[in-house]
N, C-alpha and C positions, 0 to 999 in steps of 0.2 A: 829319703825320697820314697815315695810309694811305688811299689812295682806293679804294673798293670798285668792282668791275666792274658790280655790279648792286645795287640798292637792297634792303635788307632790308625784309621785310613779314610781316605775320602772315595766316595763313589760318584763318578761323573759320567753323565749322558752325553754323547756326542752324535751328531748327524750332520750330513752335507745337504745342503739345499740348492736346487738349480731348477731351471724351467725345462722340462723333459722335451719340449718340441725341437729344441736346439740339437739334439743328439744326431738327427738325421741331416741337419744343415751343416754341420761342421765336423768333419771326420776326425776322429781321434780325440774330441773334446771331452767325452765321458771318461775315457781312459786316463787323460791327463789330470783331470779333476780328482778322479779316485786315487791317482798316485799320491797328489798333494794331501788329500785327505788321510791316506794311511801313513804318510810321513808325519803328519800332524799327531795322528793317534800314538805313533811310536814315541814322539818327544813327550807327550802327556804321560805315557806310561813310564818313562824314566823318572818320574817323581813318585813312584811307588803308590800309585792310586789305582783303583779298580774302575776300568773303563766299560760302560755299557754302549756298545756300538749299534746304532740304529741304521747305518747305512745311508744310502742316497735317498733323500726325499725329493722326488721331481714330479709329483702329482698329488692332487688332493685325496685320491685313495690311499696312497702310501702314507700321507700325513695322518689320516684318520687311523690307519692300521697301527702306526707307530705310537699314537697317543694311547 
């Protein structure tokens, strides 16, 4: 078997998407969604992959910045 000089890994980009106008309407919604988002990222990282975290995309300005 050929020995690799460096281990193969995957690089995964992750971001959350929501409609930002809801943050003021529903108390705690943003915090709850971000908790779920970070739980998801932790699950993905358990698979020994590199995660590129783009955070919450909740406006067109943030979408263009992330792109």
